[in-house]
C-alpha positions as CSV (number, residue, x, y, z in Angstrom):
1,X,-7.2,-0.9,11.0
2,X,-6.4,-2.4,7.7
3,X,-5.1,-2.1,4.4
4,X,-7.0,-1.1,1.2
5,X,-7.2,-2.0,-1.6
6,X,-6.4,-5.8,-1.0
7,X,-5.0,-7.0,-3.1
8,X,-3.5,-4.3,-4.2
9,X,-1.3,-3.5,-7.4
10,X,-0.1,-0.2,-7.3
11,X,-0.6,1.4,-3.8
12,X,-1.6,0.0,-0.2
13,X,-3.4,2.5,1.8
14,X,-4.8,2.5,5.2
15,X,-5.8,5.0,7.8
16,X,-4.7,4.8,11.7
17,X,-7.2,5.5,14.3
18,X,-6.1,9.2,16.3
19,X,-4.2,7.5,19.0
20,X,-2.0,5.7,16.9
21,X,-1.6,8.8,15.0
22,X,-1.0,10.7,17.7
23,X,1.7,8.7,18.8
24,X,3.7,7.5,15.3
25,X,6.7,6.6,15.2
26,X,7.6,4.6,12.1
27,X,6.0,2.8,9.5
28,X,7.9,-0.5,8.0
29,X,7.1,-3.1,5.0
30,X,8.2,-6.4,5.2
31,X,8.0,-9.6,2.8
32,X,6.5,-12.9,4.3
33,X,10.1,-13.7,5.2
34,X,10.6,-11.1,7.1
35,X,12.9,-9.0,4.9
36,X,12.5,-5.1,5.8
37,X,11.3,-3.9,1.8
38,X,10.7,-0.1,2.9
39,X,11.0,2.5,6.6
40,X,9.5,5.4,6.8
41,X,10.5,7.8,10.1
42,X,7.8,10.0,11.6
43,X,8.7,12.8,9.2
44,X,6.0,15.9,9.0
45,X,4.3,14.6,5.6
46,X,3.7,11.0,6.9
47,X,2.5,12.8,10.7
48,X,-0.1,15.0,9.0
49,X,-1.6,12.9,6.2
50,X,-4.9,11.2,7.4
51,X,-4.5,8.8,4.7
52,X,-1.0,6.3,4.5
53,X,0.2,5.4,1.2
54,X,2.5,3.2,0.1
55,X,3.9,2.3,-3.2
56,X,4.0,-1.2,-4.0
57,X,3.8,-1.1,-8.1
58,X,7.8,-2.0,-8.0
59,X,7.3,-5.1,-5.4
60,X,6.8,-8.8,-6.4
61,X,3.1,-10.2,-6.1
62,X,2.8,-12.2,-2.7
63,X,2.1,-11.3,1.2
64,X,3.3,-8.3,2.7
65,X,3.2,-6.6,6.1
66,X,3.1,-3.1,7.5
67,X,4.4,-2.4,10.7
68,X,2.9,0.6,12.0
69,X,5.1,1.4,15.3
70,X,3.2,4.2,17.8
71,X,2.7,3.7,21.8
72,X,2.2,-0.2,20.7
73,X,3.3,-1.8,17.1
74,X,0.6,-2.9,15.0
75,X,0.6,-5.2,11.7
76,X,-1.4,-5.0,8.7
77,X,-1.1,-7.5,6.4
78,X,-2.1,-7.1,2.2
79,X,-1.4,-8.9,-0.8
80,X,0.3,-7.5,-3.6
81,X,-1.0,-8.6,-7.1
């Protein structure tokens, strides 16, 4: 799994492997200090979408971490320009 584009300006995308997608519980975004910026439960829209997207246009430039919770916890790091 990886976030793209990286660095991102307005939106960051990622594709989940099918096993992670099947067991998806939530997706959260944190700044580098560990402060939660966004949180999404497993909504039908989120579960049915092959490509996940997060709007980052209102975030300050810096490093962010996406936490994906399924049967395991996964982390993706990206840079916001």
